[in-house]
C-alpha positions in Angstrom: 13.6 -24.1 -13.9 11.5 -23.7 -10.7 10.1 -26.8 -9.1 6.3 -26.8 -9.2 6.0 -28.7 -5.9 8.3 -26.2 -4.1 6.2 -23.3 -5.5 3.0 -25.0 -4.3 4.5 -25.3 -0.8 5.5 -21.6 -0.7 2.0 -20.6 -1.8 0.3 -22.8 0.8 2.5 -21.6 3.7 1.7 -17.9 2.8 -2.0 -18.6 2.2 -2.4 -20.6 5.4 0.0 -18.4 7.4 2.1 -21.3 8.8 3.9 -24.5 8.0 1.6 -26.7 10.0 -1.6 -25.6 8.3 0.1 -25.7 4.9 1.2 -29.3 5.5 -2.3 -30.3 6.4 -3.8 -28.6 3.3 -1.2 -30.3 1.0 -1.6 -33.6 2.8 2.2 -33.7 3.5 4.3 -33.9 6.6 5.6 -30.8 8.2 9.2 -31.9 7.4 8.3 -32.3 3.7 6.9 -28.8 3.5 9.9 -27.3 5.3 12.3 -29.2 3.0 10.6 -27.9 -0.1 10.8 -24.3 1.1 14.4 -24.7 2.2 15.4 -26.2 -1.2 13.6 -23.4 -3.0 15.4 -20.8 -1.0 18.8 -22.5 -1.5 18.1 -22.7 -5.2 17.3 -19.0 -5.5 20.0 -17.9 -2.9 17.7 -15.8 -0.8 15.1 -16.0 2.0 11.5 -16.2 0.8 9.7 -16.3 4.2 10.0 -14.5 7.5 9.5 -17.2 10.1 7.6 -16.3 13.3 4.2 -16.5 14.9 2.7 -15.2 11.7 4.7 -16.4 8.7 4.9 -13.8 5.9 6.7 -13.5 2.6 9.8 -11.4 2.0 9.9 -9.1 -1.0 11.4 -11.9 -3.0 8.7 -14.2 -1.7 6.0 -11.8 -2.7 7.3 -11.6 -6.2 7.4 -15.3 -6.5 3.9 -15.7 -5.0 2.5 -13.4 -7.7 4.3 -15.6 -10.3 2.7 -18.7 -8.8 -0.8 -17.2 -8.9 -0.3 -16.2 -12.5 0.8 -19.8 -13.4 -2.2 -21.3 -11.6 -4.6 -19.0 -13.4 -3.0 -19.6 -16.8 -3.2 -23.3 -16.3 -6.9 -23.1 -15.4 -7.5 -21.0 -18.5 -5.6 -23.5 -20.6 -7.6 -26.4 -19.3 -10.9 -24.6 -19.9 -9.8 -23.9 -23.5 -8.9 -27.6 -24.0 -12.4 -28.4 -22.8 -13.9 -26.3 -25.6 -14.1 -23.1 -23.7 -17.3 -24.1 -22.0 -16.5 -22.8 -18.5 -20.1 -22.3 -17.6 -21.3 -25.8 -18.4 -22.5 -27.9 -15.5 -19.6 -29.9 -13.9 -16.9 -27.7 -15.3 -14.2 -26.7 -12.8 -14.5 -23.5 -10.7 -11.6 -21.1 -10.8 -10.7 -18.8 -7.8 -9.7 -15.2 -8.1 -8.5 -13.1 -5.1 -9.1 -9.3 -4.9 -8.9 -6.5 -2.4 -11.4 -3.7 -2.1 -12.9 -1.3 0.4 -16.2 -2.2 2.1 -18.2 0.6 0.6 -17.3 -0.4 -2.9 -18.0 -4.1 -2.5 -21.4 -3.5 -1.0 -22.6 -0.9 -3.4 -21.2 -1.5 -6.9 -18.4 -4.1 -7.0 -20.4 -7.3 -6.4 -23.5 -6.3 -8.3 -21.3 -5.4 -11.3 -19.2 -8.6 -11.4 -21.9 -11.1 -10.4 -23.0 -12.0 -13.9 -19.4 -12.7 -14.9 -18.8 -14.9 -11.9 -21.9 -17.0 -12.7 -21.3 -17.2 -16.4 -17.7 -18.3 -16.2 -17.8 -20.3 -12.9 -15.4 -17.9 -11.1 -15.0 -17.8 -7.3 -14.0 -14.6 -5.5 -11.9 -14.4 -2.4 -12.3 -10.8 -1.2 -10.0 -9.1 1.2 -11.7 -6.0 2.8 -9.4 -3.1 3.7 -9.4 0.7 3.7 -9.1 2.0 0.2 -5.8 3.6 1.1 -4.3 0.3 2.0 -5.8 -2.4 -0.3 -2.7 -2.1 -2.6 -0.6 -3.7 0.1 -2.4 -7.0 -0.6 -1.5 -6.7 -4.3 2.1 -5.8 -3.6 2.4 -8.9 -1.3 1.1 -11.2 -4.0 -2.0 -12.1 -2.1 -4.5 -10.8 -4.7 -4.6 -10.2 -8.5 -6.2 -6.8 -8.3 -7.4 -4.2 -5.9 -9.7 -1.1 -5.7 -7.4 1.6 -4.3 -6.7 5.3 -4.1 -3.2 4.7 -5.3 -2.9 6.3 -8.8 0.7 5.4 -9.4 1.0 1.9 -10.9 3.0 -0.5 -8.8 5.8 -2.6 -10.3 4.4 -4.9 -12.9 0.9 -3.5 -12.5 -1.5 -1.1 -14.3 -3.7 1.5 -12.5 -6.9 2.4 -14.3 -9.3 5.1 -13.0 -12.7 3.8 -11.9 -14.5 6.9 -10.7 -15.2 8.9 -7.6 -16.8 7.7 -4.3 -18.6 10.8 -2.9 -19.0 10.9 0.9 -21.3 13.1 3.0 -21.1 13.8 6.7 -24.4 12.6 8.3 -26.0 12.0 11.7 -29.4 11.3 13.2 -31.6 14.4 12.9 -31.5 15.0 16.7 -27.7 14.9 16.6 -27.6 17.3 13.7 -29.8 19.7 15.6 -27.5 19.7 18.6 -24.5 20.5 16.4 -26.1 23.8 15.3 -26.0 27.2 16.9 -29.2 29.1 17.7 -28.8 30.8 14.3 -28.7 27.4 12.6 -25.0 27.4 11.7 -23.0 24.2 12.2 -20.6 24.6 15.1 -17.5 22.4 14.7 -17.0 22.5 18.5 -20.5 21.1 19.0 -19.9 18.5 16.3 -16.7 17.3 18.0 -18.5 17.0 21.3 -20.3 14.1 19.8 -18.5 10.8 19.0 -17.6 10.0 15.4 -18.6 6.6 13.9 -15.6 5.3 12.2 -15.2 2.1 10.1 -11.8 1.1 11.5 -8.6 2.6 12.7 -7.3 3.1 9.1 -10.3 5.2 8.2 -9.3 8.8 7.7 -12.5 10.2 5.9 -13.7 12.0 9.0 -10.3 13.8 9.4 -10.4 14.7 5.7 -13.9 16.2 6.2 -12.9 18.3 9.2 -9.7 19.6 7.4 -11.4 20.3 4.1 -14.5 22.1 5.5 -13.5 23.5 8.9 -9.7 23.8 8.5 -9.2 21.5 11.5 -6.1 19.3 11.3 -6.5 16.0 13.2 -8.5 17.4 16.2 -9.2 15.2 19.2 -12.8 13.8 19.5 -14.4 10.6 20.8 -14.8 7.7 18.4 -16.9 4.6 18.0 -15.4 1.9 15.7 -17.9 -0.3 13.7 -16.1 -2.3 11.0 -19.2 -3.5 9.1 -21.2 -1.3 6.6 -24.7 -2.2 8.1 -23.5 -1.8 11.7 -21.7 1.5 10.8 -24.8 3.1 9.3 -27.1 1.7 11.9 -24.9 3.2 14.7 -25.4 6.6 13.1 -29.2 6.1 12.8 -29.3 5.2 16.4 -27.9 8.6 17.3 -24.5 7.3 18.6 -22.6 9.9 16.6 -21.8 11.3 13.1 -20.0 9.6 10.2 -19.0 9.7 6.5 -21.5 7.7 4.3 -21.3 7.2 0.5 -23.8 9.4 -1.3 -25.5 6.5 -3.0 -26.3 4.9 0.4 -28.4 7.9 1.5 -31.3 7.6 -0.8 -34.5 6.7 1.1 -32.7 7.0 4.5 -34.7 9.6 6.6 -32.7 8.5 9.6 -29.6 9.9 8.1 -29.4 13.7 7.8 -26.5 15.8 6.4 -24.6 17.7 9.1 -23.2 20.3 6.7 -25.3 20.3 3.5 -23.5 20.0 0.2 -20.1 19.5 1.9 -18.6 16.4 0.4 -15.3 14.4 0.5 -14.5 12.9 -2.9 -12.3 9.8 -3.0 -10.9 8.9 -6.4 -10.7 5.1 -7.0 -8.4 3.1 -9.3 -8.3 -0.6 -10.3 -4.7 -1.8 -9.9 -4.0 -5.1 -11.5 -1.3 -7.2 -13.1 0.0 -5.8 -16.4 0.1 -9.4 -17.8 -3.2 -11.0 -16.9 -4.6 -14.5 -17.7 -7.9 -14.6 -19.5 -10.0 -15.0 -16.4 -8.4 -12.0 -14.8 -8.8 -9.9 -17.9 -12.5 -10.7 -17.9 -12.7 -9.6 -14.2 -10.9 -6.3 -15.0 -13.3 -5.5 -17.7 -16.3 -6.3 -15.5 -14.9 -4.2 -12.6 -14.3 -1.2 -14.9 -17.7 -1.4 -16.5 -19.4 -1.7 -13.1 -17.6 1.3 -11.7 -18.2 3.5 -14.7 -21.9 2.7 -14.6 -22.2 3.5 -10.8 -19.6 6.2 -10.0 -19.1 9.8 -11.2 -16.1 10.0 -13.6 -12.6 11.1 -12.5 -12.1 14.8 -13.3 -9.7 15.5 -16.1 
């Protein structure tokens, strides 16, 4: 049997990214936390943490961390059931769920879709924002219980369910679009690449996908601004600082954003990856996420 106090220590060290902060959160001494981790590693016969400036879990530690989160959620569901299932009544305990998603999804359909569930069942969300091609890393490490991702292949112990398609269009301020066109009105890729691209972060590859798909250019060189916030990202484009890829649903009523190449889109298929064995609260979140996506996004082809 695994020791609950040792598991609690492991989860705290990973969550707070260090032994000192974990000890403070658990109201224990640093030596006590270290001893619990050491005893757990000796019991299992393998390292669970990589020590360093930033403590992180090993593959075994990640698997154990996911197990801890499942136990905590199952316990919370059990307590709610023993209280008559009235999770939403005043004074009932709040339960925390951790998820990972891309910024465009959380701003447009994810939060509006799950908000009623969170309020009804007193659920708290801890959201990790990352590029949609990388959110599954947080699920793999045991940090979250589910993620919005482009990864269609289910990870070990998980299920991948199609959500829909996020459709992106290349836009810029009207004056920038005009400068990207030849005297005959055609879009010149060379003129386009003379202007900076507005990119969400260094993991964002949408602009490269657009250039490859519609101009046949493979990772060309061009100047770039990085703006890792949805409002700042779109505002930078409106201010004429450059061109960028914006979700189709964000363009309605935005005269300051004009398509560079009309009807040229980049479609990103999204999936909800989550534990195959989910506690009740996680099951409810999965159903809410799927319903929200299906209501807001075009369906996955085929």
